[in-house]
C-alpha positions in Angstrom: 107.9 110.0 94.2 110.0 111.5 97.0 111.5 115.0 96.6 113.5 117.3 98.7 110.7 119.7 98.2 112.8 122.9 98.0 111.2 124.1 94.8 107.7 123.3 96.0 108.3 125.0 99.3 109.5 128.2 97.5 106.2 128.4 95.7 104.0 127.1 98.5 101.1 129.1 99.7 102.3 129.2 103.3 106.1 129.5 102.6 107.7 131.6 105.4 105.0 130.7 108.0 106.2 128.8 111.1 103.7 126.7 113.2 104.4 125.2 116.6 102.4 121.9 117.0 101.5 121.0 120.6 98.6 118.8 119.8 98.5 115.5 121.6 96.0 113.6 119.5 94.5 113.6 116.0 94.3 117.4 116.1 97.9 117.1 115.0 96.3 116.8 111.5 95.6 120.6 111.7 99.3 121.4 111.4 99.8 118.7 108.9 97.3 120.5 106.6 99.3 123.7 107.1 102.6 121.8 106.5 101.3 120.5 103.2 100.7 124.1 102.2 104.4 124.9 102.8 104.4 126.0 106.4 107.4 125.0 108.5 105.8 123.0 111.3 107.8 122.1 114.4 106.2 119.4 116.4 106.9 119.8 120.2 106.7 116.7 122.4 107.7 116.0 126.0 111.0 114.2 126.4 110.6 110.4 126.8 106.8 110.5 126.3 106.3 110.0 122.7 102.6 108.9 122.7 102.1 109.7 119.0 104.8 107.3 117.8 103.0 104.5 119.7 99.5 105.4 118.6 97.5 102.5 117.0 97.5 101.0 114.5 101.2 99.8 114.5 103.2 98.9 111.4 106.6 97.5 111.1 109.0 94.6 110.8 111.1 92.6 113.2 113.7 95.3 113.3 111.4 98.4 113.6 107.9 99.4 114.7 106.2 102.6 113.8 102.7 104.1 114.1 100.5 104.5 111.0 98.7 107.4 112.7 102.1 109.1 113.4 103.1 108.5 109.8 100.0 110.3 108.5 99.5 113.1 111.0 103.1 114.1 111.3 104.4 114.0 107.7 106.0 117.2 106.5 107.0 118.3 110.0 110.1 118.8 112.1 110.2 117.4 115.6 111.8 118.6 118.8 111.4 117.6 122.5 110.7 120.1 125.2 109.4 120.0 128.8 107.0 122.9 129.3 106.6 122.0 132.9 110.0 123.6 133.9 111.3 127.1 133.7 114.0 126.4 131.2 111.5 124.7 129.0 109.2 127.6 129.1 112.0 130.0 128.4 113.0 128.1 125.3 109.3 127.9 124.2 109.1 131.7 124.5 112.1 132.1 122.2 110.3 129.8 119.7 107.0 131.8 120.0 108.9 135.0 119.2 110.0 133.4 115.9 106.7 131.8 115.0 103.3 132.6 113.5 100.9 130.0 114.8 100.7 127.8 117.9 98.3 124.8 117.8 97.6 123.2 121.2 95.2 120.8 122.8 95.8 121.2 126.6 93.0 121.5 129.0 91.7 125.1 129.3 93.9 127.2 131.6 97.0 124.8 131.4 99.2 127.2 129.3 98.2 130.2 131.5 99.0 128.1 134.6 102.4 127.5 133.3 102.9 131.2 132.6 102.9 130.7 128.8 99.3 131.5 128.0 98.1 133.7 125.1 98.8 137.0 126.9 102.4 136.0 127.5 102.8 134.8 123.9 101.4 138.1 122.7 103.9 140.1 124.7 106.7 138.2 123.1 105.1 138.3 119.6 102.1 140.6 118.9 101.5 138.7 115.7 101.2 135.2 117.2 98.0 133.2 116.5 97.1 130.7 119.2 94.7 127.9 118.1 93.3 126.1 121.1 91.4 122.9 120.1 89.7 121.3 123.0 86.6 119.0 123.4 84.3 121.7 124.8 86.0 125.0 124.2 87.7 127.4 126.7 84.5 128.4 128.7 81.3 126.9 129.9 80.2 124.3 132.4 81.9 121.4 130.5 85.1 123.3 129.5 87.4 121.2 131.5 85.7 117.8 130.9 87.7 115.2 129.2 86.7 113.4 126.0 87.6 110.6 123.7 86.7 110.7 120.0 83.7 108.5 120.8 82.4 110.7 123.6 83.0 113.8 121.4 80.8 112.3 118.7 78.2 111.6 121.3 78.3 115.0 122.9 78.0 116.7 119.5 74.9 114.7 118.7 76.2 112.9 115.6 76.6 109.6 117.3 72.8 109.4 117.8 72.3 109.3 114.0 74.9 106.6 113.3 73.7 102.9 113.1 70.4 101.2 112.6 66.9 101.9 114.1 66.8 98.6 116.0 70.3 98.9 117.5 72.3 101.3 119.7 74.3 104.1 118.1 77.4 103.2 116.0 80.4 105.5 115.5 82.1 106.0 112.2 85.5 104.5 112.0 88.6 106.5 112.7 89.2 109.6 114.8 86.6 111.5 112.9 85.5 113.8 115.8 89.0 115.1 116.5 89.8 115.2 112.8 86.8 117.4 112.2 88.0 119.7 115.0 91.5 119.7 113.4 90.2 120.8 110.1 88.2 123.6 111.6 91.3 124.6 113.5 93.4 124.7 110.4 90.8 126.8 108.5 90.6 129.2 111.5 94.3 129.6 111.4 94.3 130.4 107.7 91.6 133.0 108.3 93.6 134.6 111.1 96.7 134.7 108.9 94.8 136.5 106.3 93.4 139.0 108.8 96.9 139.6 110.3 98.1 140.9 106.9 96.1 144.0 107.4 96.6 144.5 111.2 99.9 142.9 112.1 98.1 141.5 115.2 97.5 137.9 116.0 94.6 136.5 118.0 93.4 133.6 120.1 91.2 131.1 118.3 88.9 128.9 120.5 87.8 125.7 118.7 85.3 123.5 120.4 85.2 119.9 119.2 81.6 119.5 120.4 80.6 122.5 118.3 82.4 121.1 115.2 80.4 117.9 115.5 77.2 119.7 116.2 77.8 121.8 113.1 77.8 118.5 111.1 74.2 117.9 112.1 73.2 120.4 109.4 69.5 120.8 108.9 68.6 118.4 111.7 69.0 121.4 114.1 66.5 123.7 112.4 64.2 120.7 111.8 64.0 120.4 115.6 63.4 124.1 116.2 60.7 124.4 113.5 58.8 121.2 114.1 60.1 119.6 117.3 61.0 116.6 115.1 64.0 114.6 116.3 65.9 112.9 113.5 66.6 109.2 114.2 69.0 106.5 112.9 68.1 105.1 109.5 71.3 103.0 108.8 71.4 102.0 105.2 67.6 101.6 104.9 66.3 102.9 101.6 64.2 106.0 101.9 62.6 105.2 98.5 62.8 102.6 95.8 66.1 103.2 93.9 67.9 104.9 96.7 70.0 103.1 99.2 72.8 100.5 99.7 72.3 97.2 97.8 74.4 94.0 97.7 76.0 92.8 94.5 78.3 89.9 93.5 81.4 91.2 95.2 80.2 93.6 97.8 77.8 96.5 97.9 76.9 99.6 95.8 75.3 102.8 96.9 72.7 104.5 94.6 70.5 107.5 94.5 68.0 107.3 91.6 64.6 108.9 92.1 63.1 112.0 93.7 66.2 112.2 96.0 68.2 112.2 92.8 66.4 112.9 89.5 63.1 111.4 88.1 64.9 110.7 84.9 67.5 108.5 86.6 64.8 106.2 88.0 63.2 105.8 84.6 66.6 105.0 83.1 67.3 102.6 85.9 64.1 100.5 85.6 64.5 100.4 81.8 68.1 99.0 82.3 66.7 96.4 84.8 63.8 95.4 82.5 66.1 95.1 79.4 68.4 92.8 81.3 65.7 90.0 81.6 65.9 90.0 85.4 62.9 88.2 86.8 60.3 90.9 87.8 62.3 93.6 86.0 59.5 94.3 83.4 57.0 94.9 86.2 59.0 98.0 87.2 57.8 99.6 84.0 54.3 99.7 85.3 52.8 103.1 85.8 52.6 102.8 89.6 56.4 103.0 89.8 56.2 106.6 88.5 54.3 107.6 91.6 56.8 108.8 94.2 54.4 108.0 97.1 54.4 104.4 96.0 58.1 104.3 95.6 58.4 105.7 99.1 56.0 103.2 100.6 57.2 100.0 102.4 55.7 97.9 99.6 57.5 99.9 96.9 60.9 99.9 98.7 60.7 96.2 99.4 59.5 95.3 95.9 62.2 97.2 94.2 64.9 95.8 96.5 63.9 92.3 95.7 64.2 92.7 92.0 67.3 94.9 92.1 69.1 92.5 94.3 68.5 89.8 91.7 69.8 92.1 89.0 73.0 92.9 91.0 73.7 89.3 92.1 75.5 88.5 88.9 77.2 91.9 88.5 80.3 93.2 90.3 80.3 96.7 91.9 82.8 98.1 89.3 80.6 96.9 86.5 77.5 98.4 88.1 79.5 101.7 88.7 80.6 102.0 85.1 77.3 100.9 83.5 75.2 103.0 85.9 77.3 106.2 85.4 77.1 105.7 81.7 73.4 106.0 82.0 73.7 109.1 84.3 72.6 107.2 87.4 74.3 108.3 90.6 75.8 104.9 91.7 79.1 104.1 93.2 80.8 101.1 94.7 81.1 100.8 98.5 84.9 100.7 98.4 87.1 99.0 100.9 90.5 100.4 101.8 92.1 97.9 99.3 89.7 99.3 96.7 90.6 102.8 97.4 94.4 102.1 97.1 93.8 100.7 93.6 91.2 103.2 92.6 92.0 104.4 89.0 90.6 107.9 89.6 92.8 108.5 92.7 95.8 107.0 90.9 95.2 109.3 87.9 95.3 112.3 90.2 98.4 111.1 92.0 96.6 111.2 95.3 98.7 108.6 97.1 102.3 109.6 97.7 105.4 107.6 98.7 107.8 108.8 101.4 110.8 107.1 102.9 110.3 106.3 106.6 113.5 106.3 108.5 112.1 104.2 111.4 110.9 101.4 109.1 113.7 101.9 106.6 111.4 101.6 103.7 109.0 103.7 101.6 105.5 104.3 103.1 102.5 105.2 101.0 100.3 107.9 102.5 97.4 110.1 101.2 98.4 113.3 99.7 96.7 116.7 99.8 93.0 116.3 98.6 93.0 119.5 96.6 95.0 121.1 93.7 96.5 124.6 93.8 97.7 125.7 90.4 100.1 128.4 91.4 101.1 127.4 94.9 100.8 123.6 94.9 100.7 121.6 98.1 103.4 119.0 98.5 104.6 116.1 100.6 108.3 116.7 101.3 109.3 114.4 104.1 108.0 111.5 106.2 107.1 111.9 109.8 110.2 112.5 111.9 111.3 110.7 115.0 110.7 112.5 118.2 113.5 115.1 118.8 115.0 114.6 115.4 115.5 118.3 114.9 116.7 119.2 118.4 120.2 120.2 117.3 118.9 122.1 114.2 116.5 124.2 116.3 118.3 124.7 119.6 121.9 125.0 118.4 121.7 126.2 114.8 118.8 128.5 115.3 118.4 129.5 119.0 122.2 129.6 119.5 122.6 127.1 122.3 126.1 125.5 122.5 126.5 121.7 122.2 127.3 121.7 125.9 124.1 123.5 126.7 122.1 121.0 124.6 123.8 118.1 126.3 123.1 119.5 129.7 119.4 120.1 128.8 119.1 116.7 127.4 120.6 115.0 130.5 118.3 117.0 132.7 115.2 115.8 130.7 114.3 119.3 129.6 114.8 118.5 125.8 
């Protein structure tokens, strides 16, 4: 369902907003979120160093290879190349800043200022500019210039300590979740700054710390420590009570919350369903002791329920359990694989997945669309991720007024 997007862009929430994207990792997702809302996002990469296009995982054919990460993070954007390490590159960047609203960057603290293009310089060129700096540890403090990977970011933020099982070491969640969380906070901060600018006509510098974004995800584990000096530990998929946890079934796993963590009514409905099925041991779940939450939370109650429920699930598929459980108002869901998600009828009904033509692969590529619905200013997917430098001529010649000769000279010199 590809479209030129002109109508959607005219109605988009961020129509008329320009964003310069200098992110060098999954933080590029921040400007992708703004692009979906209609902002014109120009991705700026160093000439001949196109790391994002080579980011794993790869996809392709014998004739072309592309990056799945690049296809997702950089959809809806334009792309130019520019060397910020030289005077001519910084001059051109200044001209772009003068015509832009937001800059998103992930350089080490002090890098932009060291090149003479820090926030103060940007503000002189454009008082309304909003600079979003997303770094592992923020712009100040003893760790500000430390490096990080997504794994070490999860570790430094405390979330890694809660991932995995009690009898093993910490386990990270799949994907670039640490940097993606920081990207989301960066995008939200940019939106807030744009709203504030409407009343002041002044931009601001937004300092986003990846470590703080991850620590924020610890939620009530922090006050629990301050109030009781209790450190939360890894629980994996261990059930915290009978009826709540992850359980195997015929073709995979289901996740369920039925009991005090959900509703008392759900547990009663669940055990009646199991008993009526004729599952061995199912009728015993109707005994009065199973209405006692303390018993259901005991090791004996958790293990006893799991033994019977596993037998109940053994002949049933996860979709069947999902449908039948939800019909009984039990909070149950399949543990979906990626293949399951692509075929999920709910996501298909809401047109979540979108198809865009990828020029590098010379075929259509399916990517996730915006995970929200705006009635008056709908988000949209307008174009696939561009090749590095694909819009050099449009930006440098058509907009900034360089001649074709100037562009060729800058290209030969490795500046663009």
